[in-house]
C-alpha positions as CSV (number, residue, x, y, z in Angstrom):
1,M,87.3,129.6,78.7
2,R,90.6,130.7,80.1
3,V,92.9,128.5,82.3
4,V,96.4,129.1,83.7
5,I,98.5,126.9,84.8
6,T,100.4,128.3,88.0
7,A,103.8,127.1,90.4
8,A,106.1,128.3,92.5
9,T,109.0,127.4,89.8
10,V,108.6,127.0,86.1
11,G,110.4,123.2,86.4
12,E,106.9,121.5,87.9
13,W,105.3,122.7,84.8
14,M,107.8,122.8,82.4
15,P,107.1,119.0,80.9
16,S,103.7,119.8,80.7
17,F,104.8,122.9,79.0
18,L,106.7,121.2,76.1
19,A,103.9,118.4,75.5
20,V,100.6,119.9,75.1
21,N,99.4,120.6,71.9
22,T,99.6,123.9,70.3
23,L,95.9,123.7,69.8
24,Y,95.8,124.3,73.3
25,T,97.9,127.7,73.4
26,S,96.7,129.6,71.0
27,D,94.1,131.9,70.7
28,S,91.1,130.2,70.3
29,T,88.1,131.1,71.5
30,R,86.8,128.1,73.1
31,F,90.1,127.4,75.3
32,K,92.4,129.1,75.7
33,L,95.3,127.7,78.2
34,S,98.8,129.9,79.7
35,F,101.6,129.1,82.2
36,H,102.9,130.9,84.8
37,Q,105.2,131.2,87.7
38,S,104.5,133.2,90.9
39,G,108.4,132.3,92.7
40,V,108.9,130.9,95.9
41,G,107.4,131.5,99.6
42,M,103.4,133.0,100.1
43,L,104.5,136.2,99.7
44,A,106.0,136.3,95.6
45,S,102.5,134.0,95.4
46,S,100.7,136.9,96.5
47,V,101.4,139.7,94.1
48,A,102.4,137.4,90.7
49,I,98.9,135.8,91.7
50,T,97.4,138.2,92.4
51,R,98.6,140.4,89.5
52,L,97.4,138.0,87.9
53,V,93.7,137.5,88.1
54,I,92.9,140.7,88.4
55,E,95.5,141.4,84.7
56,E,95.1,138.6,82.6
57,K,90.6,137.6,84.3
58,P,90.9,133.3,84.4
59,D,87.6,131.3,84.3
60,L,90.2,129.2,86.4
61,V,93.6,128.9,87.2
62,V,95.6,126.0,88.3
63,Q,98.2,125.3,90.7
64,A,100.7,122.7,90.8
65,G,103.3,121.8,92.3
66,I,105.5,119.4,94.8
67,A,105.1,119.0,98.6
68,G,106.3,116.8,101.3
69,C,104.1,114.3,102.5
70,F,103.5,114.3,107.4
71,N,101.9,110.9,106.7
72,S,104.6,108.3,105.7
73,K,101.6,105.6,104.8
74,Y,101.6,107.7,101.2
75,P,104.1,106.8,98.8
76,L,106.4,109.6,97.2
77,G,104.9,110.1,94.2
78,K,101.8,110.4,94.5
79,V,99.5,113.0,93.6
80,F,96.3,114.7,95.2
81,A,94.0,117.7,95.0
82,V,93.7,120.3,98.6
83,S,90.6,120.5,99.9
84,D,91.8,123.3,101.9
85,E,94.8,125.0,103.7
86,T,95.8,126.6,107.0
87,I,99.1,129.0,107.5
88,G,101.2,126.7,109.3
89,D,103.5,129.9,111.1
90,M,101.5,133.0,111.2
91,G,101.5,133.3,114.9
92,V,103.3,133.2,118.2
93,E,104.8,129.8,120.3
94,E,104.0,130.5,124.0
95,E,104.5,128.8,127.1
96,G,106.0,125.9,124.8
97,R,102.5,126.6,122.5
98,W,102.1,127.6,119.3
99,K,98.6,130.0,119.2
100,D,97.8,131.6,115.6
101,I,96.1,134.9,114.4
102,F,92.6,133.2,115.6
103,E,93.5,132.5,118.8
104,M,95.4,135.9,119.3
105,K,92.1,137.8,118.7
106,L,94.0,139.1,115.7
107,E,91.2,137.5,113.1
108,K,87.4,136.5,112.9
109,S,88.1,132.0,112.3
110,S,85.0,133.0,109.7
111,Y,86.4,136.4,108.8
112,P,86.5,136.5,104.3
113,P,88.1,134.9,103.2
114,Y,88.7,132.1,105.6
115,E,86.5,129.9,106.9
116,R,86.4,128.2,110.0
117,R,90.1,129.4,110.1
118,K,90.7,127.6,107.2
119,L,91.4,128.6,103.9
120,P,88.7,125.9,101.7
121,N,87.8,125.2,98.1
122,S,84.6,125.0,97.2
123,H,85.4,124.6,93.6
124,L,86.8,121.1,94.3
125,G,83.5,119.0,93.0
126,K,82.9,120.8,89.9
127,Y,86.9,121.2,89.1
128,N,88.0,118.4,90.4
129,L,87.9,115.9,87.6
130,L,89.9,113.5,88.1
131,K,88.6,112.6,91.2
132,L,91.7,113.0,92.7
133,P,91.7,112.4,96.4
134,A,91.7,115.3,98.8
135,V,93.6,116.7,101.5
136,P,93.8,119.3,103.6
137,A,97.3,121.0,103.5
138,I,99.4,123.7,105.3
139,T,101.6,127.0,104.1
140,V,104.6,128.4,105.6
141,N,107.1,130.0,105.1
142,Q,109.6,128.2,106.8
143,V,109.8,123.9,105.9
144,T,109.2,122.3,108.8
145,T,112.1,119.7,109.5
146,G,112.4,119.4,114.4
147,K,110.5,117.2,115.6
148,E,108.4,119.3,118.0
149,R,107.2,121.1,115.8
150,I,105.8,118.9,113.6
151,S,104.0,117.0,116.7
152,Q,102.8,120.8,117.2
153,L,101.8,121.0,113.3
154,T,100.4,117.8,113.2
155,R,98.0,117.5,116.8
156,K,96.8,121.8,116.2
157,Y,95.4,121.2,111.9
158,N,96.3,117.5,111.4
159,P,97.5,118.3,107.3
160,T,98.7,116.0,105.0
161,L,100.6,118.2,102.7
162,E,102.8,120.9,103.8
163,S,103.9,123.8,101.2
164,M,105.1,127.7,100.6
165,E,102.8,129.0,98.0
166,G,99.4,127.1,98.4
167,A,97.1,129.3,101.3
168,A,98.3,131.9,98.6
169,L,96.3,130.9,95.9
170,H,93.7,129.5,98.0
171,Y,93.5,133.3,100.3
172,V,93.6,135.2,96.9
173,C,91.1,133.7,94.7
174,R,88.8,133.2,97.5
175,E,88.8,136.6,98.3
176,L,88.6,137.9,94.4
177,N,86.1,134.8,93.6
178,V,88.1,133.3,91.2
179,P,87.5,129.5,91.0
180,F,90.7,127.8,91.5
181,L,92.6,123.6,92.1
182,Q,95.6,123.7,93.9
183,L,97.7,120.1,92.4
184,R,100.6,118.4,95.0
185,A,102.4,115.7,94.4
186,V,104.6,114.4,97.8
187,S,108.3,114.7,96.9
188,N,109.5,113.7,100.7
189,Y,108.2,113.8,104.1
190,V,108.2,116.6,106.3
191,G,111.2,116.6,108.4
192,E,113.5,114.4,105.9
193,R,116.0,116.0,105.4
194,N,117.7,114.2,103.6
195,K,117.6,114.6,100.1
196,E,119.2,111.3,98.5
197,N,115.4,110.4,100.4
198,W,113.1,112.3,98.3
199,E,111.9,111.4,95.1
200,I,111.4,115.2,93.4
201,K,111.8,113.8,89.2
202,K,109.4,110.9,90.6
203,A,106.6,113.4,92.0
204,I,107.4,116.1,89.1
205,D,106.9,113.5,86.2
206,N,104.0,112.4,88.3
207,L,102.2,115.9,88.6
208,N,103.1,117.1,85.0
209,E,101.2,113.2,83.5
210,V,97.9,114.0,86.2
211,L,98.0,117.7,84.3
212,L,98.0,116.5,80.8
213,K,95.1,113.9,81.8
214,Y,93.6,117.3,83.2
215,I,94.4,119.4,80.8
216,D,93.2,117.2,78.3
217,K,90.0,116.4,80.0
218,L,89.0,120.4,81.0
219,Y,89.5,120.6,77.4
220,K,87.2,118.3,76.2
221,L,84.5,119.7,78.1
222,K,85.0,122.8,77.4
């Protein structure tokens, strides 16, 4: 089985890269693990993940990263699996109302790779091996900060997490029929720009603790 761990930045998976047993990264025909940097944002990630899937032909792509959270009931550092993705800023704001590409009639709501306007992960049942809580997420090009915008997105999509790359993974892998899993650790609450209140280190530490457990469990299954 060939597994690729991808992230926007190397810092998000570096603790796991340094910690994994050399057996995981060997040329074993039974289990092959590699690490990949996609770059920041939907555009860079879409190109990088597409190239990765076509050239490397992985059996599973795991995207690992930190994320903002819309719900303050969840503690900073908590790790989730993403159940479905929505592109949160592709559309138009008209007369005070946000309209996405489906409402603009630019895309059909269930035309592949979309399903009911979302990009769900149909592989969660098989690959969410640690039974992490699965939550919906949105992906944006511009990090959300304003209260009005937060309210718009919450009312329309009811997301738990926000990132800048998640939808790229879901879109590409659904299009190319490659199993995938997105793991996210909460580093901050959406709208909070005072980074003294963020927990980036804690999020990355927790993310990699989960990632290492996941890799080990996946390895033992194969």
